[in-house]
C-alpha positions in Angstrom: 142.2 123.4 66.6 141.5 119.6 66.2 140.5 117.2 68.6 141.8 113.6 67.7 142.5 115.0 64.5 139.2 116.5 63.9 137.9 119.9 64.0 136.9 120.6 67.6 133.5 121.7 68.3 132.0 123.8 71.5 130.4 120.3 73.1 133.5 118.6 72.6 135.5 121.4 74.7 132.9 121.9 77.3 134.7 119.8 79.8 138.1 121.7 79.1 136.4 125.0 80.3 134.0 123.9 82.5 136.7 121.1 84.8 140.1 122.2 83.4 141.6 118.9 84.7 144.4 117.3 82.6 147.8 118.3 81.1 149.5 119.6 78.5 152.9 120.5 76.6 153.8 123.4 74.4 156.6 122.8 71.5 157.9 125.4 69.3 158.2 124.5 65.8 160.6 126.1 63.5 160.6 125.0 60.4 159.0 121.5 61.1 161.6 120.6 63.4 161.3 120.5 67.5 163.9 121.0 70.0 163.6 118.4 72.8 160.9 116.4 70.9 161.3 113.2 72.5 161.3 114.8 75.8 158.1 116.4 75.0 156.5 112.9 74.0 157.9 111.5 77.4 156.8 114.6 79.3 153.1 113.9 78.0 153.4 110.0 78.5 154.7 110.6 82.1 151.7 113.1 82.9 149.3 111.3 81.4 149.7 108.1 84.0 149.9 110.7 86.8 146.8 112.8 86.1 144.6 109.8 84.1 146.5 106.6 85.2 146.5 106.1 81.7 148.5 105.5 78.6 149.0 108.0 75.8 150.0 107.1 72.1 152.6 109.4 71.3 152.7 108.2 68.0 149.2 109.3 67.6 150.5 113.0 69.2 152.9 113.2 66.6 150.5 112.1 64.2 147.9 115.2 65.0 150.8 117.4 65.6 152.1 116.6 61.8 149.0 117.4 60.6 148.6 120.6 62.5 152.1 122.1 61.0 151.4 120.7 57.6 152.3 123.4 54.9 153.5 125.8 57.6 157.2 127.3 57.5 158.4 129.7 60.1 158.0 129.4 63.3 154.9 128.4 65.9 154.3 127.0 68.7 151.8 123.9 69.1 150.3 123.0 72.4 149.2 119.3 73.0 146.2 119.4 75.6 145.4 115.7 77.2 142.1 115.8 78.5 138.9 113.7 78.9 135.7 115.2 77.4 133.7 112.6 79.9 135.2 113.3 83.0 132.8 113.5 85.8 134.0 116.3 88.2 132.1 114.0 91.3 134.1 110.8 90.3 137.2 111.9 88.9 138.9 108.7 89.7 136.4 106.8 87.3 138.8 105.2 84.5 139.4 107.9 81.8 140.0 108.0 78.1 142.5 110.6 77.3 141.8 112.9 74.2 144.2 115.0 72.3 144.0 118.7 71.6 146.3 120.3 69.3 146.2 123.9 69.0 148.6 126.4 67.1 150.0 130.0 67.6 152.3 132.1 66.3 155.8 133.3 68.1 158.1 135.9 67.7 162.0 135.6 67.2 164.7 134.9 69.8 166.2 135.9 71.9 163.2 138.3 73.7 164.2 141.1 75.9 164.9 140.9 79.4 162.5 140.5 82.4 161.8 142.3 85.2 160.6 139.6 88.0 158.7 140.0 91.6 159.0 137.8 94.1 155.7 136.2 94.7 154.7 133.7 97.2 153.5 130.9 95.5 154.0 127.0 94.9 152.0 125.7 91.8 149.8 122.1 92.8 151.8 119.2 91.8 154.6 121.2 90.3 156.4 118.1 88.8 153.2 117.9 86.0 152.7 120.5 83.0 149.0 120.6 84.6 146.2 122.8 83.1 145.4 124.4 86.5 146.8 127.6 85.4 144.7 130.1 88.0 147.2 130.6 90.7 150.4 131.3 88.5 148.3 133.5 86.2 147.2 135.5 89.2 150.9 135.8 90.5 151.7 137.2 87.0 148.8 139.4 87.1 150.0 141.0 90.7 153.7 141.4 89.3 152.8 142.8 86.4 150.5 145.4 88.1 153.3 146.3 90.2 154.9 147.3 87.9 157.0 144.3 86.8 157.2 141.9 84.0 156.4 138.4 85.7 156.5 136.3 89.1 159.4 134.6 90.5 157.3 131.5 92.8 159.0 131.6 96.2 157.8 129.2 98.6 157.0 129.3 102.2 161.0 128.2 103.0 161.9 131.6 101.1 163.8 129.2 98.5 163.0 130.5 95.0 161.3 127.7 92.5 159.9 128.8 89.2 157.8 130.8 87.1 154.1 130.5 86.0 155.4 129.2 82.6 159.6 128.3 82.8 162.1 127.6 84.6 164.7 130.0 86.6 168.7 129.7 86.4 171.4 132.0 88.1 175.0 132.5 87.4 176.6 132.8 90.9 179.1 134.9 92.6 181.9 132.5 92.0 180.5 131.8 87.9 179.1 128.6 88.1 175.5 127.7 86.7 172.9 126.8 89.4 169.5 125.6 89.3 167.2 126.2 92.1 167.0 122.9 93.9 162.8 122.3 95.0 159.7 120.8 93.6 159.5 122.5 89.8 158.5 121.4 86.8 161.2 119.4 84.9 161.2 121.6 81.6 162.1 120.5 78.4 164.6 123.7 77.6 166.1 123.6 80.8 167.0 119.5 80.2 168.9 120.6 76.9 170.6 123.1 78.7 171.6 121.0 81.2 172.9 118.7 78.7 175.4 120.5 77.2 176.5 123.1 80.3 178.2 121.8 83.2 176.0 122.8 86.5 174.6 122.2 89.6 171.4 122.0 91.5 171.0 124.1 94.9 169.0 125.7 97.4 168.7 129.7 96.6 166.9 132.0 98.9 165.2 135.0 97.7 168.1 137.3 99.3 170.4 134.7 97.6 169.0 135.4 94.0 169.1 138.8 94.4 172.7 138.3 95.2 173.8 136.6 91.8 176.3 138.0 89.4 173.1 136.9 86.6 169.7 135.4 86.2 167.6 133.8 83.4 164.6 131.9 82.5 164.3 129.2 79.9 161.1 127.8 78.0 160.0 126.1 74.9 158.4 129.7 73.1 161.3 131.9 74.5 164.6 130.1 75.0 167.1 131.5 77.0 165.7 134.8 78.4 168.0 136.4 80.9 166.6 138.4 83.8 167.5 142.4 84.5 165.8 142.9 88.2 164.4 140.9 90.6 162.2 143.0 92.9 164.0 146.3 92.9 167.5 144.8 92.4 169.0 145.3 89.3 171.1 142.4 87.7 173.3 142.2 84.9 171.9 141.3 81.4 175.2 140.0 80.0 177.3 136.9 81.2 179.6 134.6 79.2 177.8 131.8 80.4 174.5 133.4 79.4 175.6 134.1 75.9 176.9 130.4 75.4 173.5 128.9 76.6 171.8 131.4 74.2 173.8 130.3 71.1 173.6 126.4 72.2 170.2 126.4 72.3 170.0 128.3 68.9 172.2 125.9 67.4 170.3 122.8 68.1 168.9 121.8 64.9 165.7 120.1 66.6 163.9 116.9 65.3 161.8 116.5 62.4 157.9 115.6 63.8 157.5 112.7 61.5 156.5 109.1 61.9 159.2 106.9 63.7 160.5 104.2 61.8 160.4 100.8 62.2 162.1 99.7 65.8 162.7 103.6 65.9 163.1 104.4 69.7 160.0 106.0 71.3 
């Protein structure tokens, strides 16, 4: 755990623990490469402007990530959190100086077994930003798990499904088309990579329609493509040619090396 490339102490992390204002991205690193690395950097830049009205140096982010994964083979998840240790909770509008916290954790192989999800009424604050405010999402997950499910599928007041706490959701509709729910959701990196390689549509999906789909799945950096075996008490098939194709496509992506951009390289 390093803050701006140096070991992070308790004092420097106090604002993160007590205020919890900031944003982050999590990247799966497989043999020193990251699928969708440029998309992760774009997210950090975009969210930093939204959350802090400040520019983020993504070359510096890459440098810190390289340092964190140096000498580590296999697979791990790197999380880059951006926050301002000097943030005054009474005056969050004051000019910010974003700091970069890099942490790592181990991760397992893909694909993972199917999920059973329960629909939970919830809409994330500022859905388009991957922010640090996870209380509502984790409370929804806890509620779902206490009732015997693996995770929560969020449903808004309009009865439209949106996403999960740490993943996007997609469906294979009764006609065999790949459909992503329309609405305010986090623009996930894994979702974007899948969309680049597979024909798809975006449409409103009610909770009832979700339970009537031919198949359902979730996407996120750490798990890739993971099928859903049940929504509420409705079982769903866990095999479909499109699901298999998406998994194979995602796993076949070579990823990008975490290295410094060369002169004139696109950022």
